[in-house]
N, C-alpha and C positions, 0 to 999 in steps of 0.2 A: 475597596484594590481588581477584580474582576483578575478578566484577559490582559488589561492596557502592561504588566512588569513583562508579557513577553509578548506579544501580538501588536504591538504597536512603537518597540522596539525594530522591532522583523523589516516588517510594517512600512520602514518607512527607509533604510535600510534598501530594502529593493526596490522603492520608492525611487529612491538618489541615485539604486544603480544596479540596473540590472545584470550585471554580467558572477555579481552573487550569486546567484538564484543555485550554481550548484554544491556550494557552501549548504544550502540551505536544507535537498536531497543527500546529501552528504550524509546531514545528520538526521535526515530521514529509514536512511539506511543504517547508523547506528542505535536507531530507535529503533526500528522494525528489525536488530538478526539481534537485537539480545530479547527483543519480546517475541519473536517465534521459540528462541531456546526457553523462554521463561512457563511459554502456554501451554510448551510441549511438560516440564515437568510440573505445574500447579495447580491445570484444564480438568474446571471439573463437566459434570454429564450437561452440565447445561448450558455451559460452555461450545460446549461441542456442538448443539441444537444449531444452537448460534451461529456459526460454522456452517452447520451441515445447512444449514437452510440458505446462507450466502450464494452457497455451491451449487443449488441445485438451483437457481436459482440464476445462475451465471449458466449452468447447466440448460436449461427452454434458453436463455438467449442463443445460447449457443449454435441446437440447434436451430434459430431463427436465425444467425447468420448474420450477431449483431449482441454487441456487448454493453453494460449498460455501466457508467459516468460509480451509480448515486451505489451499485452492486459491488463495485471493487472496492470502491473508501472502506466501504461498510464488511469486507470481510479485512480487511488488513485492517480496523480499529474493535474487532471484534477477535483479533489476535490479539492486539493490545490490551480489549477485558479479562482473555481472560490472563492475564500478567491476577488479576485485581490488583491492581498500581495505578487506582486513578489519576497523578499527574500522569502516568505515561501517556495515558491514552488522553486525557486535554491538553500534553504535547502535540500526542501524533494529531488530531484534532485541528488541533490548533496549523501546525502543517499543515495541513490541506486545503485549513481553509482560506493562506494566504500561496501557495504556490497554485490554486487553484485560478484566481488572478492573473497568474499567468503562464500557465503553463498548459492551463484546461484545451486552448484545440490543439497543440498535442496531442493527451494525453484522447482524448476523443479520434483522433489520426489514428491514434496505436489500438482500440479497442471497438473503433467501426471496421479496418484495413479485413477481407475476411479470410486476408490472410496470414495475422498473425493470432485469430479468435481463439483458431484450438489450442496453439502456444499456447495461450496466457492462459488461459481453463486450465490445459494437463499440468503447468503452473503452481495453480495457487489449487489442485489438486493436489498433489501430491507431500506441495503444503499440510495442507489438509491431514494425508495419513500421515506424515510424522508427525506432528501434534498429539494427531488419534493416536496412535501405537507409543505417545510416547519413547519415544525419538529426536530428543531438545539438539544433537547437530545435527542430525537430518533436516529437524528441520529449518536453520538455521543455517543451512548450507540449500536446502530447496529454496528460503526465501532471498540466499544474496546470487544464488544465481535468475530468476523472479526479477532484482533493482539490478543486476550486472548486464542483466537483457536486456529493462524498459532503459536507463539509459542507456542503452549503445543506441536504442532506437528514436529516445531525447535526437541524441547527438548529429544522427542519418539526419530524419526529420529538419533538426537545425538549418546542417551545412547546405540541402538541399530547397535548404527556402529563400 
């Protein structure tokens, strides 16, 4: 069966109509809000280590005035992994893989803009701290704020293009 149950139909839908891309982002938001909340409830010490390592790489990147897309994705996947639900991780990986085809350019603009790098880092740090402190609602709220901020940036970039 492999990835084809979810992956192929989603790719086909977006290939035929890229206007549906916001629906994929909306689904991602649902999954990530739940994941951040669950991660704060269920995280274990190795989950925190994985998240902290991502954040440390992001801090080093921020000092060099650049963030990398792989570190950003890894951070979000580490949150999903901290829920200990392999399906959540798999579906989120699939969403990232599919959306990369369509919004790589936009995400790259966001993480290479020296004005937004400190903002993106601070948002990730706030999510991490809430998960570390086992504050599920705060983790969810910080994730919601981060994803809404990203959505607004995507909209602005699309409008300006």
